[in-house]
C-alpha positions as CSV (number, residue, x, y, z in Angstrom):
1,M,2.3,-7.4,-7.9
2,L,-1.3,-6.2,-7.7
3,G,-2.2,-8.9,-5.2
4,P,-1.8,-6.6,-2.2
5,V,-4.5,-4.3,-3.5
6,E,-6.9,-7.4,-3.7
7,Q,-5.8,-8.6,-0.3
8,V,-6.7,-5.2,1.3
9,L,-10.1,-5.3,-0.3
10,V,-10.9,-8.9,0.5
11,A,-10.0,-8.5,4.2
12,A,-12.2,-5.4,4.5
13,I,-15.2,-6.9,2.6
14,R,-15.0,-10.2,4.3
15,A,-15.8,-8.5,7.6
16,V,-19.3,-7.4,6.3
17,L,-20.3,-10.6,4.5
18,P,-21.9,-13.6,6.1
19,A,-19.3,-16.1,7.3
20,D,-20.3,-18.7,4.8
21,Q,-20.3,-16.3,1.8
22,P,-17.4,-17.1,-0.6
23,I,-15.2,-14.2,-1.7
24,V,-12.1,-14.7,-3.8
25,A,-9.2,-12.6,-5.0
26,G,-8.7,-12.7,-8.8
27,A,-10.9,-13.2,-11.8
28,P,-14.4,-14.5,-11.2
29,L,-15.0,-18.2,-11.8
30,V,-16.3,-19.0,-15.3
31,P,-18.8,-20.5,-15.6
32,P,-20.2,-19.7,-12.2
33,T,-21.1,-22.6,-9.9
34,A,-22.2,-20.8,-6.7
35,T,-23.0,-17.4,-5.4
36,R,-19.8,-15.6,-4.9
37,L,-18.0,-12.3,-4.9
38,A,-14.7,-11.8,-6.7
39,V,-12.2,-8.9,-6.2
40,Q,-9.8,-8.3,-9.1
41,A,-7.1,-5.7,-9.5
42,R,-6.9,-5.7,-13.3
43,K,-4.3,-3.1,-14.3
44,L,-1.8,-0.5,-13.1
45,T,-1.1,2.3,-15.5
46,C,1.6,5.0,-15.1
47,L,0.3,8.4,-16.2
48,A,2.4,11.1,-17.9
49,P,2.0,14.5,-16.3
50,T,-0.1,17.0,-18.3
51,P,1.8,19.7,-20.2
52,N,1.0,22.2,-17.4
53,E,2.3,20.0,-14.6
54,T,5.8,20.2,-13.2
55,S,7.0,17.0,-11.6
56,T,8.4,17.6,-8.1
57,D,9.7,14.0,-7.8
58,A,11.7,13.3,-11.0
59,R,14.1,10.4,-11.1
60,R,16.7,10.9,-8.4
61,P,19.7,9.0,-6.9
62,A,18.7,6.0,-4.7
63,L,19.1,5.7,-0.9
64,L,19.3,2.5,1.1
65,S,16.1,1.7,3.1
66,R,14.8,-0.9,5.4
67,R,11.3,-1.7,6.7
68,F,10.3,-2.9,10.1
69,I,7.1,-4.0,11.9
70,L,7.5,-2.9,15.5
71,S,6.0,-4.1,18.7
72,P,5.5,-1.6,21.6
73,D,8.1,-1.3,24.3
74,A,7.1,-2.7,27.8
75,D,5.0,-0.4,29.8
76,P,7.1,0.6,32.9
77,T,4.0,1.9,34.8
78,N,2.1,-1.4,34.2
79,S,-1.0,0.7,33.3
80,G,-1.6,-1.1,30.0
81,N,-0.8,2.0,27.9
82,T,2.1,2.0,25.4
83,R,3.5,4.8,23.4
84,N,7.2,4.0,22.7
85,F,8.6,1.8,19.9
86,T,12.3,1.2,19.8
87,L,14.1,0.7,16.5
88,P,16.2,-2.4,16.1
89,A,20.0,-2.2,15.8
90,T,19.7,-2.9,12.1
91,A,17.7,0.2,11.4
92,L,19.3,2.9,9.2
93,A,20.1,6.3,10.4
94,E,17.0,8.3,9.5
95,V,13.2,7.6,10.0
96,E,11.7,8.0,6.6
97,D,8.0,7.3,7.4
98,V,5.8,5.7,9.9
99,Q,2.5,3.9,9.3
100,S,0.0,3.2,12.1
101,P,-1.6,0.8,11.2
102,S,0.2,-0.4,8.1
103,G,-1.2,1.4,5.2
104,R,-1.9,4.7,6.9
105,M,0.9,7.2,7.1
106,V,1.1,9.3,10.3
107,K,2.8,12.7,10.6
108,R,6.0,13.4,12.4
109,G,5.4,16.2,14.8
110,D,1.6,15.8,14.8
111,D,1.4,12.1,15.7
112,Y,4.8,11.0,16.9
113,A,8.4,12.2,17.7
114,V,11.7,10.5,17.1
115,E,14.1,10.6,20.1
116,G,17.3,8.7,19.3
117,R,16.1,5.2,18.4
118,I,12.7,5.6,20.0
119,I,9.6,6.5,18.1
120,R,7.3,8.0,20.7
121,F,3.6,8.5,19.9
122,Y,1.7,11.3,21.5
123,Q,-1.4,9.1,22.1
124,N,-1.4,5.8,24.0
125,N,-1.8,2.5,22.2
126,P,-1.4,3.7,18.5
127,A,-3.2,1.6,15.9
128,A,-1.3,-1.6,15.2
129,P,0.7,-2.9,13.5
130,V,3.2,0.0,13.5
131,E,5.3,0.0,10.3
132,V,8.5,2.0,10.1
133,V,10.8,2.7,7.1
134,T,14.3,3.9,7.8
135,R,16.6,5.5,5.3
136,G,20.4,5.4,5.0
137,G,23.2,6.5,2.6
138,P,23.3,6.6,-1.2
139,A,23.1,3.5,-3.3
140,N,23.5,2.4,-6.9
141,G,20.2,2.7,-8.7
142,Y,17.5,5.3,-8.7
143,Q,14.1,6.4,-7.2
144,E,11.1,8.0,-8.8
145,R,7.5,8.8,-8.3
146,T,4.9,8.7,-11.1
147,P,1.2,9.5,-11.2
148,C,-0.7,6.3,-11.7
149,R,-4.1,4.5,-11.6
150,V,-5.1,1.0,-10.7
151,D,-8.3,-0.4,-12.2
152,F,-10.1,-2.9,-10.0
153,D,-13.5,-4.7,-10.1
154,L,-15.9,-6.2,-7.7
155,T,-17.9,-8.9,-9.5
156,A,-20.9,-10.8,-7.9
157,V,-22.5,-13.8,-9.5
158,A,-25.6,-15.6,-8.4
159,A,-28.7,-17.4,-9.7
160,A,-30.9,-14.5,-8.6
161,V,-30.2,-10.9,-9.6
162,T,-31.4,-9.8,-6.1
163,D,-28.5,-11.7,-4.6
164,V,-26.1,-10.0,-6.9
165,D,-27.4,-6.6,-5.9
166,T,-27.3,-7.5,-2.2
167,L,-23.6,-8.6,-2.4
168,L,-22.6,-5.5,-4.3
169,G,-24.6,-3.3,-1.9
170,L,-22.5,-4.6,0.9
171,A,-19.2,-4.6,-0.8
172,V,-19.2,-1.3,-2.8
173,P,-19.2,1.1,0.3
174,V,-16.5,-1.0,2.0
175,A,-14.3,-0.7,-1.1
176,L,-14.6,3.1,-1.0
177,A,-14.2,3.4,2.7
178,V,-11.1,1.2,3.1
179,F,-9.1,3.6,0.9
180,A,-10.6,6.7,2.6
181,D,-8.7,5.5,5.7
182,R,-5.7,4.1,4.0
183,N,-3.3,6.1,1.8
184,T,-0.5,3.6,1.2
185,V,-0.3,0.1,-0.4
186,T,3.1,-1.8,-0.5
187,L,3.0,-3.8,-3.8
188,A,6.6,-5.2,-3.5
189,W,9.5,-5.0,-1.1
190,N,12.6,-7.1,-1.8
191,D,15.5,-6.4,0.5
192,A,17.8,-8.7,-1.4
193,A,17.2,-6.9,-4.7
194,G,17.0,-3.5,-3.1
195,F,13.6,-3.0,-4.7
196,R,10.4,-1.4,-3.4
197,L,7.2,-0.5,-5.1
198,R,4.4,1.4,-3.3
199,L,1.2,3.2,-4.0
200,L,1.1,6.5,-2.2
201,G,-1.8,9.0,-1.6
202,V,-4.4,6.7,-3.1
203,V,-8.0,7.7,-3.6
204,A,-10.7,5.3,-4.8
205,S,-13.6,6.3,-7.1
206,L,-16.5,4.3,-8.4
207,T,-16.5,4.5,-12.3
208,A,-19.2,2.1,-13.5
209,L,-21.9,-0.4,-12.6
210,E,-22.6,-3.2,-15.1
211,R,-25.0,-6.1,-15.2
212,D,-25.3,-9.1,-17.5
213,T,-26.4,-12.7,-17.6
214,E,-24.7,-16.0,-18.5
215,L,-26.3,-19.2,-19.6
216,V,-24.9,-22.3,-17.7
217,S,-26.4,-25.5,-19.0
218,T,-30.1,-24.7,-18.8
219,A,-29.9,-22.1,-16.0
220,T,-29.4,-18.3,-16.4
221,W,-27.0,-16.8,-13.9
222,A,-26.9,-13.0,-13.1
223,R,-23.6,-11.1,-13.0
224,G,-23.0,-7.6,-11.6
225,T,-19.8,-5.7,-11.7
226,A,-18.7,-2.5,-9.9
227,R,-15.7,-0.9,-11.5
228,F,-13.3,1.3,-9.6
229,V,-10.2,3.4,-10.2
230,L,-7.6,3.9,-7.5
231,Q,-5.5,7.0,-8.2
232,G,-2.3,8.1,-6.6
233,E,1.5,8.0,-7.1
234,L,3.6,5.0,-7.8
235,E,6.9,5.1,-5.8
236,M,9.6,2.9,-7.2
237,I,13.1,2.5,-5.7
238,L,15.9,0.3,-7.0
239,A,18.9,0.5,-4.6
240,T,21.4,-2.2,-5.4
241,G,24.0,-1.6,-2.8
242,A,26.4,1.2,-1.8
243,P,28.2,2.9,-4.7
244,D,31.9,2.5,-5.2
245,A,34.1,4.5,-2.8
246,M,35.5,7.6,-4.3
247,G,38.7,9.4,-3.3
248,V,38.3,12.9,-2.1
249,I,41.0,15.6,-2.1
250,K,41.1,17.0,1.3
251,D,43.8,19.6,0.7
252,I,46.8,20.4,-1.5
253,R,50.1,21.3,-0.1
254,Y,53.0,22.7,-2.0
255,S,56.2,24.5,-1.3
256,L,58.4,26.9,-3.3
257,A,61.8,25.5,-4.3
């Protein structure tokens, strides 16, 4: 489930590397055979609050939710500017959050308004794609948020140590910048199982730079690793369908004999 973290990093770093430079998601190739950069999200750890912290998001009852990627409505003025996005008929009653583009939460009231089934942005042509989560009634299951960290590495291997430093010099600032402009990563979303797992409010920090060598046949290869930690909250929701209907006493009527 940590693949989406790697995919975000690979897409951003690929844009600054030469077109012919290999970059892979996952563990670096051992033994190395060519100059390459590997992006690996190694571990997600849930963190217990410190004794002085009070959780504001303890485990709570679940609510049904659905996620949509929306296209802009047609521009009636034919000016090329779009602001309106109409929710599909399958959307649930309440807009829970909006991302523009996917991965960056925008604020209701500051960036957009909800008018019926229309999400109206205040600025023209909001960053695409626009992702919307809608929320409905109660469901069996639960939802919770937990402080967490994700450890991820950028590892460069090359025959020359200068090439290793060049690769990391390009990739490290991108890895920090991509999470400066992105605060959400969806790790899993399974409508059939009613399960969603997201990283929220994430902040990336560089924690270590390491260098070593590896002997491959008669050649010595250089290896450099930049280690990072991504801190935020882990949101987990398990909503397995609507709860059983319950009878409600509306009123009690009686008469005196």
